[in-house]
C-alpha positions as CSV (number, residue, x, y, z in Angstrom):
1,M,1.6,2.4,14.5
2,P,-1.7,1.3,13.0
3,L,-2.5,-1.5,11.0
4,A,-4.7,-1.7,7.9
5,L,-5.9,-4.6,5.9
6,A,-6.2,-4.6,2.3
7,T,-9.4,-6.0,0.9
8,L,-7.9,-7.6,-2.0
9,G,-7.4,-10.7,0.3
10,L,-11.2,-10.7,0.5
11,P,-12.6,-10.8,-2.8
12,G,-16.3,-9.9,-3.1
13,L,-17.0,-9.8,0.2
14,P,-19.6,-7.2,1.3
15,L,-18.2,-3.9,3.1
16,P,-20.1,-4.7,6.1
17,E,-18.4,-8.1,6.5
18,A,-14.8,-6.9,5.8
19,L,-15.3,-4.3,8.2
20,R,-16.4,-6.6,11.0
21,L,-13.7,-8.9,10.0
22,A,-11.1,-5.9,10.3
23,A,-12.5,-4.8,14.0
24,D,-12.9,-8.0,15.3
25,H,-9.4,-9.0,14.6
26,G,-7.2,-5.8,15.4
27,W,-7.4,-3.8,12.0
28,D,-7.6,-0.4,12.2
29,G,-8.3,0.4,8.6
30,L,-8.8,-1.0,5.4
31,E,-7.3,-0.4,2.0
32,L,-10.3,-0.7,-0.4
33,R,-9.6,-2.6,-3.6
34,C,-11.5,-0.5,-6.6
35,A,-12.7,-2.8,-9.2
36,A,-15.6,-4.3,-10.9
37,G,-17.3,-7.0,-8.9
38,E,-15.9,-5.3,-5.2
39,A,-17.9,-3.6,-2.8
40,V,-16.0,-0.4,-3.7
41,H,-15.8,0.0,-7.5
42,P,-15.6,2.9,-10.1
43,A,-19.3,3.1,-10.8
44,M,-20.4,3.3,-7.4
45,D,-23.4,5.9,-7.4
46,A,-23.8,8.8,-4.7
47,S,-26.0,6.6,-2.7
48,E,-23.6,3.8,-2.6
49,R,-20.9,6.1,-1.9
50,R,-22.9,7.9,1.1
51,S,-23.9,4.2,2.4
52,A,-20.1,3.0,2.5
53,V,-19.3,6.2,4.6
54,R,-22.0,5.5,7.1
55,E,-20.5,1.8,7.4
56,F,-17.0,3.2,8.0
57,T,-18.1,5.3,10.9
58,A,-20.2,2.6,12.5
59,A,-17.7,0.0,12.4
60,G,-15.0,2.7,13.6
61,V,-12.7,1.5,11.0
62,V,-10.5,4.1,8.9
63,P,-11.0,4.0,5.3
64,L,-7.1,4.3,4.5
65,T,-6.6,4.1,0.8
66,L,-8.8,3.7,-2.2
67,A,-6.7,1.1,-4.1
68,S,-7.1,2.0,-7.9
69,Y,-5.9,0.1,-11.1
70,V,-4.6,3.2,-13.0
71,G,-1.2,3.1,-14.7
72,L,0.2,6.3,-14.0
73,A,3.2,6.2,-16.3
74,A,1.5,3.8,-19.0
75,P,2.6,4.7,-22.8
76,G,-0.3,6.3,-24.9
77,P,-2.1,9.6,-24.5
78,D,-2.5,11.6,-21.3
79,E,-6.3,12.2,-21.2
80,P,-7.5,8.9,-20.8
81,V,-5.3,8.2,-17.8
82,L,-6.0,11.9,-16.5
83,T,-9.6,11.2,-16.7
84,A,-9.3,8.1,-14.8
85,L,-7.4,9.9,-12.0
86,R,-9.7,12.4,-11.6
87,A,-12.6,10.1,-11.2
88,R,-10.7,7.9,-8.8
89,L,-9.9,11.1,-6.6
90,R,-13.4,12.2,-6.4
91,L,-14.3,8.7,-5.4
92,A,-11.6,8.7,-2.9
93,A,-12.9,12.0,-1.3
94,D,-16.5,11.3,-1.2
95,L,-15.4,7.9,0.5
96,G,-13.2,9.7,3.0
97,T,-9.8,8.1,2.3
98,R,-6.5,9.5,2.9
99,Y,-4.8,8.2,0.0
100,L,-5.5,7.4,-3.8
101,R,-3.1,4.2,-4.8
102,V,-2.0,4.2,-8.3
103,F,0.5,1.6,-10.2
104,P,3.4,2.6,-12.7
105,H,2.6,0.4,-15.7
106,G,5.4,2.4,-17.5
107,G,6.0,0.0,-20.1
108,D,9.1,-1.6,-21.8
109,G,10.5,1.5,-23.3
110,P,12.9,3.7,-21.9
111,A,12.5,4.4,-18.1
112,A,13.1,8.0,-18.6
113,E,10.2,8.3,-20.9
114,A,8.0,6.4,-18.2
115,D,9.1,9.0,-15.6
116,R,8.2,12.0,-17.7
117,R,4.9,10.5,-18.6
118,G,4.4,9.6,-14.9
119,A,5.5,13.0,-13.4
120,R,3.6,15.0,-16.2
121,R,0.1,13.3,-15.5
122,L,1.0,13.4,-11.2
123,A,1.5,16.9,-11.4
124,A,-1.3,17.9,-13.4
125,V,-3.8,15.9,-10.9
126,A,-1.9,17.0,-7.7
127,G,-3.7,20.2,-7.1
128,Q,-7.0,18.6,-7.3
129,A,-5.5,15.8,-4.9
130,Q,-4.4,18.7,-2.5
131,E,-7.8,20.5,-2.5
132,L,-9.5,17.2,-1.8
133,G,-7.4,16.5,1.2
134,L,-5.8,13.6,-0.4
135,R,-2.6,12.4,-1.4
136,V,-1.7,10.0,-4.5
137,L,0.7,7.1,-3.7
138,L,2.6,5.7,-6.2
139,E,3.4,1.8,-5.5
140,T,6.6,0.4,-5.9
141,H,5.6,-1.9,-8.7
142,D,6.3,-3.4,-12.1
143,S,7.9,-1.1,-14.3
144,H,9.2,1.1,-11.2
145,R,9.5,-2.0,-8.8
146,S,12.4,-0.4,-6.4
147,G,12.0,2.4,-4.1
148,A,14.7,4.3,-6.0
149,D,12.6,4.1,-9.4
150,V,10.0,5.4,-7.6
151,A,11.5,8.4,-5.9
152,R,12.9,9.1,-8.9
153,L,9.5,9.8,-10.5
154,L,8.2,11.6,-7.7
155,A,11.3,13.8,-7.7
156,A,10.1,14.9,-11.0
157,A,6.7,15.8,-10.3
158,D,7.7,17.5,-7.2
159,H,4.5,18.1,-5.6
160,P,3.5,17.2,-1.6
161,A,0.3,15.6,-2.6
162,A,2.3,13.1,-4.3
163,G,3.6,10.2,-2.6
164,A,4.8,6.4,-2.3
165,L,3.3,3.1,-1.2
166,W,6.5,0.8,-0.1
167,D,5.3,-2.8,-1.5
168,L,8.0,-4.6,0.5
169,M,7.6,-7.8,-1.7
170,H,8.5,-5.5,-4.8
171,T,11.4,-3.8,-3.6
172,R,12.9,-6.9,-2.2
173,L,12.3,-8.6,-5.5
174,A,14.2,-5.4,-6.9
175,G,17.0,-6.4,-5.0
176,E,16.4,-3.4,-2.4
177,T,16.9,-3.8,1.5
178,P,14.6,-2.3,3.5
179,A,16.8,0.2,4.7
180,A,17.8,1.3,1.0
181,S,14.0,1.4,0.4
182,Y,13.0,3.9,3.3
183,A,15.9,6.0,2.5
184,A,14.5,6.3,-1.1
185,L,11.4,6.6,0.0
186,G,11.2,8.1,3.2
187,P,10.5,12.0,2.5
188,R,7.7,10.8,0.6
189,L,6.4,7.9,2.1
190,G,2.7,7.2,2.7
191,Y,2.9,3.7,4.4
192,L,4.4,0.4,4.2
193,Q,2.4,-2.5,2.6
194,V,3.7,-6.0,3.9
195,K,2.6,-9.7,2.7
196,D,4.9,-13.0,2.8
197,I,5.7,-15.5,0.3
198,A,8.0,-18.6,-0.1
199,G,10.4,-17.2,-2.6
200,A,10.7,-15.4,-6.1
201,E,9.7,-18.4,-8.1
202,D,6.8,-19.0,-5.6
203,R,4.8,-16.1,-4.6
204,T,1.5,-17.6,-3.3
205,P,0.4,-15.3,-0.2
206,L,1.7,-17.1,3.0
207,P,0.6,-16.0,6.7
208,L,2.5,-13.2,7.9
209,G,6.3,-14.5,9.3
210,A,6.0,-17.9,7.4
211,G,7.9,-17.0,4.4
212,V,11.0,-14.9,3.4
213,L,10.4,-11.3,3.4
214,P,12.2,-9.1,5.8
215,I,9.0,-7.7,7.3
216,A,10.1,-6.7,11.0
217,E,13.3,-4.9,9.2
218,A,11.2,-2.9,7.3
219,V,8.8,-2.0,9.9
220,A,11.8,-1.0,11.9
221,A,12.4,1.4,9.3
222,L,9.4,3.4,9.9
223,P,8.6,6.4,11.8
224,P,6.6,5.5,15.1
225,D,3.3,7.1,13.7
226,S,3.3,4.9,10.3
227,W,0.4,2.9,9.0
228,V,1.4,-0.8,7.9
229,A,-1.0,-2.5,5.6
230,W,-1.2,-6.4,4.8
231,E,-2.1,-7.0,1.4
232,Y,-2.9,-10.9,0.8
233,E,-3.2,-11.6,-2.9
234,A,-5.7,-14.0,-3.0
235,P,-7.5,-13.3,-6.5
236,W,-4.2,-14.2,-8.3
237,H,-3.6,-17.4,-6.3
238,P,-6.7,-19.4,-5.7
239,A,-4.7,-22.0,-3.8
240,A,-3.6,-19.8,-0.9
241,R,-5.2,-20.6,2.2
242,P,-8.4,-18.1,3.0
243,L,-7.4,-15.0,4.6
244,P,-10.0,-14.6,7.5
245,P,-8.8,-17.2,9.9
246,L,-5.2,-15.6,9.6
247,L,-6.2,-12.2,10.7
248,G,-5.9,-12.3,14.3
249,D,-2.5,-14.0,13.9
250,G,-1.2,-11.4,11.2
251,A,-2.4,-8.5,13.5
252,R,-0.6,-9.9,16.6
253,L,2.4,-10.7,14.7
254,L,2.5,-6.9,13.4
255,A,1.7,-5.5,16.7
256,G,4.9,-7.4,18.2
257,M,7.2,-6.0,15.3
258,L,5.5,-2.5,15.7
259,A,6.2,-3.0,19.5
260,A,9.9,-4.2,19.1
261,A,10.3,-1.3,16.6
262,A,9.2,1.4,18.8
263,G,11.7,0.3,21.4
264,G,14.5,1.3,18.7
265,H,13.6,4.8,18.5
266,D,14.8,7.3,21.0
267,G,11.4,8.7,21.7
268,P,8.9,10.3,19.0
269,G,10.8,11.2,16.0
270,G,14.1,10.0,17.6
271,S,16.9,8.0,15.9
272,H,17.0,4.4,15.4
273,V,18.8,1.5,13.6
274,P,16.6,-0.2,10.9
275,G,16.6,-3.8,11.6
276,G,17.4,-3.4,15.0
277,A,13.9,-4.5,16.4
278,G,15.4,-6.5,19.2
279,G,16.3,-9.4,16.5
280,V,12.2,-9.8,15.6
281,S,12.8,-11.6,12.2
282,G,9.5,-11.5,9.6
283,G,11.0,-14.5,7.8
284,H,14.2,-16.4,6.8
285,D,17.5,-14.2,6.4
286,T,17.9,-15.3,2.7
287,F,15.8,-14.6,-0.3
288,D,15.7,-17.0,-3.1
289,R,16.0,-14.8,-6.5
């Protein structure tokens, strides 16, 4: 299982420096935060896009995901959302990423209405995504926090270019076990995104394994070729420890969990028991809701 690092944890860092940190500390790919003020941003011109591709090639690091902030199911008219989605798809393709990450942002209205909006918009751009060799991944987040929520919307869209990004913190906050989340998302899962926190009331990012999230249990549920990404939410928590000194230990911890999980498979594609990773734990056994 290859490892990816989300640049969210390295706010404002130039891309060559983020690539060096990843390569030096055992991270195979980057999840690229796409926002103003970041190395990757919506207004990148053609020259900047080509330069980024060269930098990835030179570093030997995979540009895994363009992490956009498009709200797929946001209330309001479709066209602004579709325009943003199409622009982000083009940027993702130009950078050579495999995935475009989107959020639900379905609002406080009826869930069925949010599902219909999101599925309709996803279906409208899925063909473009497929032609570009991309998948659009809807993250378990906000209005669609659980795996079951995201799976319901994706089933309505019903397209091979539409998939899920499993954010472990949000599915855990929704009350799902890793086994239940994987059961819901597995057929459409792009990859797993992990982090660690002290509890539901304190989500300041912690080093992996120092908090309460069941990281090893989630890793053990995955097929052996799945990507696992670490998202460290530094911009939202200024008091959090700087990420760079944590990168080596984080990669080693995940690599150990992945190795233990591989022992639970009966060979490639074989069956295994989620959570049976040789007793490896990603934190405490309880979660303070």
